[in-house]
C-alpha positions as CSV (number, residue, x, y, z in Angstrom):
1,M,7.5,8.7,49.0
2,D,8.8,12.2,49.1
3,L,9.1,13.8,45.7
4,P,11.7,16.4,44.9
5,F,10.5,19.9,45.3
6,E,10.7,20.9,41.7
7,L,8.9,17.6,40.5
8,H,6.1,18.0,43.0
9,I,5.3,21.6,41.8
10,A,5.6,20.6,38.2
11,L,3.1,17.8,38.6
12,R,0.7,20.1,40.5
13,Y,0.9,22.6,37.6
14,L,0.5,19.9,35.0
15,L,-2.6,18.5,36.7
16,A,-4.1,21.9,37.4
17,K,-7.8,21.8,38.3
18,R,-10.7,24.2,38.8
19,K,-9.7,27.7,37.5
20,Q,-6.5,26.5,35.9
21,A,-8.2,23.6,34.1
22,F,-7.4,25.4,30.8
23,I,-3.7,24.8,31.4
24,S,-4.3,21.1,31.8
25,V,-6.2,21.0,28.5
26,I,-3.3,22.8,26.7
27,S,-0.9,20.3,28.3
28,L,-3.0,17.3,27.1
29,I,-3.1,18.7,23.6
30,S,0.6,19.2,23.6
31,T,1.1,15.5,24.8
32,L,-1.3,14.3,22.0
33,G,0.7,16.3,19.5
34,V,3.9,14.6,20.5
35,T,2.2,11.2,20.4
36,V,0.8,11.7,16.9
37,G,4.1,13.0,15.6
38,V,6.2,10.2,17.0
39,M,3.7,7.6,15.9
40,A,3.6,9.0,12.3
41,V,7.4,9.1,12.0
42,I,7.8,5.5,13.2
43,I,5.0,4.2,10.9
44,A,6.4,6.1,7.9
45,L,9.9,4.7,8.5
46,A,8.5,1.2,9.0
47,V,6.8,1.4,5.5
48,L,9.9,2.7,3.7
49,T,12.3,0.3,5.6
50,G,10.1,-2.7,4.9
51,L,9.6,-1.8,1.2
52,Q,13.3,-1.5,0.4
53,P,14.5,-4.9,1.8
54,G,11.3,-6.6,0.4
55,L,12.0,-5.4,-3.1
56,R,15.7,-6.2,-2.7
57,D,15.0,-9.8,-1.6
58,R,12.6,-10.3,-4.5
59,I,15.1,-8.8,-7.0
60,L,18.0,-10.9,-5.7
61,G,15.8,-14.0,-5.6
62,S,14.8,-13.6,-9.3
63,N,18.2,-12.4,-10.6
64,P,21.8,-13.4,-10.1
65,H,24.1,-11.2,-8.0
66,V,26.7,-10.7,-10.8
67,Y,26.3,-10.9,-14.6
68,V,29.4,-11.8,-16.7
69,S,29.2,-11.2,-20.4
70,K,31.4,-10.9,-23.5
71,T,30.8,-9.3,-26.9
72,G,29.8,-12.0,-29.3
73,G,28.8,-14.4,-26.5
74,I,30.8,-16.9,-24.3
75,A,31.8,-20.1,-26.2
76,D,33.3,-22.4,-23.6
77,Y,31.0,-21.5,-20.8
78,Q,31.6,-24.7,-18.8
79,A,35.4,-24.0,-18.4
80,Q,34.7,-20.3,-17.6
81,A,32.0,-21.1,-15.0
82,E,34.4,-23.5,-13.3
83,R,37.1,-20.8,-13.1
84,L,34.6,-18.3,-11.7
85,R,33.5,-20.8,-9.0
86,Q,37.0,-20.6,-7.6
87,I,36.7,-16.9,-6.8
88,P,36.1,-16.3,-3.0
89,H,32.4,-15.8,-2.0
90,V,31.1,-17.2,-5.3
91,V,28.7,-20.1,-4.5
92,G,27.1,-20.6,-7.9
93,A,27.7,-20.0,-11.6
94,A,25.3,-20.8,-14.5
95,P,24.9,-19.9,-18.2
96,A,21.9,-18.1,-19.7
97,V,20.5,-17.1,-23.1
98,L,17.9,-14.3,-23.4
99,G,15.5,-13.5,-26.2
100,R,12.1,-12.1,-27.0
101,A,9.2,-14.1,-28.3
102,L,5.4,-14.2,-28.8
103,I,3.7,-16.9,-26.9
104,T,0.2,-18.1,-28.0
105,A,-2.3,-20.3,-26.2
106,S,-6.0,-21.1,-26.8
107,R,-7.2,-18.1,-24.7
108,N,-4.6,-15.4,-25.3
109,Q,-1.2,-14.4,-26.5
110,D,1.5,-12.2,-25.1
111,F,5.1,-11.0,-25.7
112,I,7.5,-12.6,-23.3
113,T,11.2,-12.8,-22.4
114,V,12.5,-16.3,-22.9
115,K,15.4,-17.3,-20.7
116,G,17.4,-20.4,-21.6
117,V,18.9,-22.0,-18.6
118,D,20.7,-25.1,-17.5
119,P,18.1,-26.9,-15.2
120,R,20.9,-28.4,-13.1
121,L,22.8,-25.1,-12.5
122,E,20.1,-22.4,-12.5
123,P,18.9,-23.2,-8.9
124,T,22.4,-22.3,-7.7
125,V,22.1,-18.7,-8.9
126,S,18.4,-17.9,-8.5
127,D,15.3,-19.0,-6.4
128,I,13.5,-20.6,-9.4
129,A,13.5,-24.1,-7.8
130,R,12.0,-22.9,-4.6
131,A,9.5,-20.6,-6.5
132,M,7.8,-23.5,-8.3
133,R,4.1,-23.6,-7.7
134,S,3.6,-26.7,-9.8
135,G,5.8,-28.8,-11.9
136,S,9.6,-28.6,-11.6
137,I,12.6,-27.2,-13.4
138,A,13.8,-30.7,-14.0
139,A,10.7,-31.3,-16.2
140,L,12.1,-29.0,-18.9
141,A,13.7,-31.9,-20.6
142,P,11.4,-34.0,-22.8
143,K,10.5,-37.5,-21.4
144,G,11.3,-39.1,-24.6
145,G,9.6,-40.2,-27.7
146,E,7.4,-37.4,-29.2
147,D,7.2,-35.5,-26.0
148,L,7.6,-31.7,-26.4
149,D,10.3,-29.6,-24.9
150,G,9.2,-27.9,-21.7
151,I,8.8,-24.2,-20.7
152,L,8.3,-22.7,-17.2
153,L,5.8,-19.8,-17.0
154,G,5.2,-17.2,-14.3
155,K,1.9,-17.6,-12.5
156,D,0.4,-14.3,-13.8
157,L,1.5,-15.2,-17.4
158,A,0.0,-18.6,-17.1
159,A,-3.3,-17.2,-15.7
160,S,-3.4,-14.7,-18.6
161,L,-2.9,-17.4,-21.1
162,G,-5.3,-19.8,-19.4
163,V,-2.8,-22.7,-19.3
164,A,-1.7,-25.2,-16.7
165,V,1.0,-27.8,-16.3
166,G,0.9,-30.2,-19.3
167,D,-0.8,-27.8,-21.7
168,A,0.8,-26.9,-25.0
169,V,1.7,-23.4,-26.1
170,V,3.2,-22.0,-29.4
171,V,6.2,-19.7,-29.2
172,L,7.1,-17.5,-32.2
173,T,10.6,-15.9,-32.5
174,P,11.9,-13.4,-35.0
175,E,14.7,-15.8,-35.9
176,G,13.2,-18.0,-38.5
177,T,13.8,-19.1,-42.1
178,L,14.1,-17.0,-45.2
179,S,11.5,-17.7,-48.0
180,P,10.5,-16.0,-51.2
181,M,7.8,-14.3,-49.2
182,G,10.3,-12.9,-46.7
183,M,11.4,-14.0,-43.2
184,I,9.1,-16.6,-41.7
185,P,9.2,-16.4,-37.9
186,G,10.4,-19.5,-36.1
187,R,7.6,-21.5,-34.6
188,R,7.9,-24.1,-31.8
189,R,5.4,-25.9,-29.8
190,L,6.3,-26.3,-26.1
191,R,4.8,-28.1,-23.1
192,V,4.1,-26.2,-19.9
193,A,6.4,-28.0,-17.5
194,G,5.9,-25.8,-14.5
195,I,4.5,-22.6,-13.1
196,F,6.6,-20.4,-10.8
197,S,6.1,-17.4,-8.6
198,L,9.3,-15.4,-7.9
199,G,7.4,-12.5,-6.2
200,L,8.3,-9.9,-8.9
201,F,5.5,-9.0,-11.2
202,E,8.0,-8.4,-14.0
203,F,9.1,-12.1,-13.9
204,D,5.7,-13.6,-13.0
205,S,3.9,-11.9,-15.9
206,S,6.4,-11.9,-18.7
207,Y,9.1,-14.5,-18.3
208,G,9.4,-18.1,-19.6
209,F,12.2,-20.5,-18.8
210,V,13.4,-23.1,-21.3
211,S,16.4,-25.4,-21.4
212,L,19.7,-23.9,-22.8
213,D,19.7,-26.1,-25.9
214,V,16.1,-25.2,-26.8
215,A,16.9,-21.5,-26.4
216,K,19.9,-21.8,-28.6
217,R,17.8,-23.4,-31.4
218,M,15.0,-20.9,-31.0
219,F,17.2,-17.8,-31.2
220,D,19.8,-19.3,-33.6
221,K,22.7,-19.0,-31.2
222,D,25.7,-21.3,-30.7
223,Q,27.1,-19.5,-27.6
224,V,25.6,-18.4,-24.3
225,D,24.8,-14.7,-23.8
226,F,26.3,-14.4,-20.2
227,L,27.2,-16.3,-17.1
228,Q,25.4,-15.7,-13.8
229,L,27.0,-15.7,-10.4
230,R,25.6,-15.9,-6.9
231,V,27.7,-14.9,-3.9
232,D,27.4,-15.7,-0.2
233,D,27.3,-12.0,0.8
234,I,25.4,-9.7,-1.4
235,Y,27.5,-6.7,-0.4
236,K,30.6,-8.6,-1.7
237,A,29.1,-8.6,-5.3
238,P,31.0,-5.4,-6.5
239,E,34.3,-6.9,-5.2
240,V,33.6,-10.2,-7.0
241,A,32.7,-8.3,-10.2
242,R,36.1,-6.6,-10.1
243,Q,37.9,-10.0,-9.5
244,V,36.1,-11.4,-12.5
245,S,37.6,-8.8,-14.8
246,T,41.0,-9.4,-13.4
247,L,40.7,-13.2,-13.8
248,L,39.1,-13.4,-17.3
249,G,40.5,-10.3,-18.9
250,D,39.1,-6.9,-20.0
251,Q,37.1,-8.4,-22.8
252,Y,34.6,-9.7,-20.2
253,L,32.1,-7.2,-18.9
254,T,30.5,-7.4,-15.4
255,Q,27.5,-5.9,-13.7
256,D,26.5,-6.5,-10.1
257,W,23.0,-6.3,-8.6
258,A,23.7,-3.0,-6.9
259,E,24.8,-1.3,-10.1
260,M,21.9,-2.6,-12.1
261,N,19.3,-1.4,-9.5
262,R,21.1,1.7,-8.2
263,P,18.4,4.2,-9.5
264,L,15.6,2.2,-7.7
265,F,17.4,1.9,-4.3
266,S,18.7,5.5,-4.5
267,A,15.1,6.7,-5.1
268,L,13.8,4.6,-2.1
269,W,16.6,6.0,0.1
270,L,15.8,9.6,-0.8
271,E,12.1,9.0,-0.4
272,K,12.8,7.6,3.1
273,I,14.8,10.8,4.1
274,A,12.2,13.2,2.5
275,V,9.2,11.5,4.2
276,S,11.0,11.4,7.6
277,L,11.8,15.1,7.4
278,A,8.3,16.0,6.3
279,I,6.6,14.0,9.0
280,G,9.2,15.1,11.5
281,L,7.7,18.6,11.2
282,I,4.7,17.2,13.1
283,V,7.0,16.7,16.1
284,M,8.2,20.3,15.6
285,V,4.6,21.5,15.7
286,A,4.1,19.5,18.9
287,A,7.2,21.2,20.4
288,L,5.7,24.6,19.6
289,N,2.6,23.5,21.5
290,I,4.8,22.8,24.5
291,V,6.4,26.2,24.2
292,A,2.9,27.8,24.0
293,S,1.6,25.9,27.0
294,L,4.6,26.7,29.2
295,I,4.4,30.4,28.3
296,L,0.7,30.4,29.2
297,L,1.5,28.6,32.4
298,V,4.3,31.1,33.3
299,M,1.9,34.0,32.7
300,E,-0.8,32.3,34.8
301,K,1.6,31.5,37.6
302,N,3.3,34.8,37.9
303,R,2.1,35.2,41.5
304,D,3.1,31.7,42.5
305,I,6.5,32.1,41.0
306,A,7.0,35.3,42.8
307,I,6.0,33.7,46.1
308,L,8.3,30.8,45.6
309,K,11.2,33.2,45.0
310,T,10.4,35.3,48.1
311,M,10.4,32.0,50.1
312,G,13.9,31.2,49.0
313,A,13.5,29.3,45.7
314,S,16.4,29.9,43.4
315,A,16.2,30.8,39.7
316,R,17.7,27.4,38.9
317,S,14.8,25.7,40.9
318,V,12.2,27.7,39.0
319,T,13.9,26.8,35.7
320,R,13.8,23.1,36.6
321,I,10.1,23.2,37.5
322,F,9.1,24.2,34.0
323,I,11.8,22.0,32.3
324,I,10.5,19.0,34.2
325,Q,6.9,19.9,33.2
326,G,7.9,20.1,29.5
327,L,9.9,16.9,29.7
328,I,7.0,15.0,31.3
329,I,4.8,16.1,28.4
330,G,7.5,15.1,25.9
331,V,8.4,11.7,27.5
332,I,4.7,10.6,28.0
333,G,3.8,11.7,24.4
334,T,7.0,10.0,23.0
335,A,6.4,6.8,24.9
336,V,2.8,6.5,23.9
337,G,3.5,7.5,20.3
338,A,6.4,5.1,20.0
339,A,4.4,2.2,21.4
340,A,1.4,2.9,19.3
341,G,3.6,3.3,16.1
342,W,5.3,-0.1,16.8
343,A,2.0,-1.8,17.5
344,V,0.2,-0.4,14.4
345,S,3.2,-1.4,12.2
346,A,3.2,-4.9,13.6
347,V,-0.6,-5.4,13.1
348,F,-0.5,-3.9,9.6
349,D,2.4,-6.1,8.6
350,R,1.1,-9.3,10.1
351,Y,-2.3,-9.1,8.6
352,Q,-1.2,-7.3,5.3
353,L,-4.0,-4.7,5.7
354,I,-2.7,-2.2,3.1
355,R,-2.9,-3.7,-0.4
356,V,-1.2,-2.1,-3.4
357,P,-1.2,-2.7,-7.1
358,I,1.4,-5.4,-7.7
359,D,2.1,-4.3,-11.3
360,I,3.3,-0.9,-10.0
361,Y,5.0,-1.6,-6.7
362,Q,6.1,-5.2,-7.4
363,V,4.6,-6.2,-4.0
364,S,1.0,-7.1,-3.2
365,H,0.9,-5.2,0.2
366,L,2.9,-2.6,2.1
367,P,5.4,-4.3,4.4
368,F,6.1,-2.6,7.8
369,T,9.5,-3.2,9.4
370,V,10.5,-1.2,12.5
371,L,14.3,-1.3,12.9
372,P,15.5,-0.9,16.5
373,T,18.0,1.7,15.4
374,D,15.3,3.8,13.7
375,F,13.0,3.4,16.7
376,L,15.6,4.6,19.2
377,I,16.7,7.5,17.0
378,V,13.1,8.7,16.7
379,V,12.5,8.4,20.5
380,A,15.8,10.2,21.3
381,V,15.2,13.0,18.8
382,A,11.6,13.6,20.0
383,V,12.6,13.8,23.6
384,L,15.5,16.2,22.7
385,V,13.2,18.4,20.7
386,C,10.7,18.6,23.6
387,F,13.6,19.5,26.0
388,V,14.8,22.3,23.7
389,A,11.2,23.6,23.6
390,T,11.2,24.1,27.4
391,I,14.3,26.2,27.6
392,Y,12.9,29.6,26.6
393,P,9.7,29.5,28.8
394,S,11.8,28.2,31.7
395,R,14.3,31.0,31.5
396,Q,11.6,33.5,31.3
397,A,10.1,32.2,34.5
398,A,13.4,32.3,36.2
399,R,13.9,35.9,35.3
400,L,10.6,37.0,36.8
401,D,11.0,39.9,39.3
402,P,9.0,39.1,42.5
403,A,8.5,42.8,43.3
404,Q,6.9,43.5,40.0
405,A,4.7,40.4,40.1
406,L,3.4,41.1,43.6
407,R,3.1,44.9,43.3
408,Y,-0.7,45.0,42.8
409,E,-1.5,41.8,44.8
C-alpha cells in the first residue's frame, strides 16, 4: 500500500535508527507523557464521578426527597398526606417524629436519633424495608400480651451495643416526669425488632426507628414533626416543594434534598473541576515534550528539509510532515492512556481495591465511574492539545531556507 508522501517521511523520522536513535527516545518519552496524563485525568474523573452519585443514592435512599413541616407540628397528618399524594410526581407520603435519646445495652451505651415512623407508609418514602439485614419493619408493633414495643437499629449501632434481633435495650429521653428531686428522664424498654443497613454511616451508627405512637409517648408529642415525600424524579423535587407551599399555604415549610445537601454536592463539583484542571497540567507537560522533540528533530533534519525543498517539496508539505508526526505521538499516547484509564477504573471499581474510612467518606471504598461524555471530552482535548503543540515547530521547519541549510554541506 502506497503511503502519502508526508506520512511516509513522518514515520521514518518517528522511527529513526542508528545515529538518530536519540530522536526516537524523545518521541517515546513524549508518547508516554501523553499516555500518563490522559490515564490520570480519566481515573481522577472516574473517582469523583463515582463518588458523587454514590453518595447521592445513599442519601436519597435514607432520606425522603421533600420535607414538609409546620411550626408547632402537623395535627391531621393523614388528611394532609392524602392531599400531598395528589401532587404530580409524588409517589409516597409518610409522617415522622424525631428526637434524641440515650440507648443502653448490656455491653455499651450511645446517644442516638430516634425516628418515629408509620411502618406501613415509611417504605414508600425511604429504602428502610429493602435495607433490613434481619427482622422487619412490620415487627415494630408488639405481638401482644407483655411483648415490648420494637426498635430498628443500624448495623453499626447494633454492633457497638452488642445486640441482635430479640434483645432488649433501654432508651432514656429528656422528656420525663417532674419529681421533688427534679426532672426524671423517661425510661422505656424496647425490643430490637430488626437491624438495617442504609449505606450511610450516619444512619447505620446513630439512628433507631420506632413506631409513630411509641415516639409520640417517648417525646411527649401529640402531633407529628413533619411529613416526608418521595417523588418519581429526584430533579422534580424543588418543583414539588413549591407546589406544596401553594397547596397547603405559607404556614407550611418545605425543604428538598438538593437544598439540604447543596454544600456537599457543590464541594464535590468544585473538587471535580479543580482535580481535573490540576491533573490536566500533566497533559500540558506532555505537549511541551512534543514541542521539544519536534524542535530537536527540525534542528537534526535541517539538511533533509533543505533537500526536500530543493526537490520541489512545498512549505505546506514540510509543515504537514511535522504535524503528522506530532499527531501520531498524540493519538497513540491518548489511545493507550484512555484505554488504560478505563481498564484501571473498571478493575478498581469491580474489586473495590481502594478502601476508605466509612465514618469520614460515608462509603467503604472509592467507586470508579467513567462517563462516556467525560471519556470523549478528555480524548478530544488531549488530541487537540497535541495538535496545537505541533504548530510552532512545523512552521519553523517550513520557513527553513535551503540555501542557508546547505551552505556548508
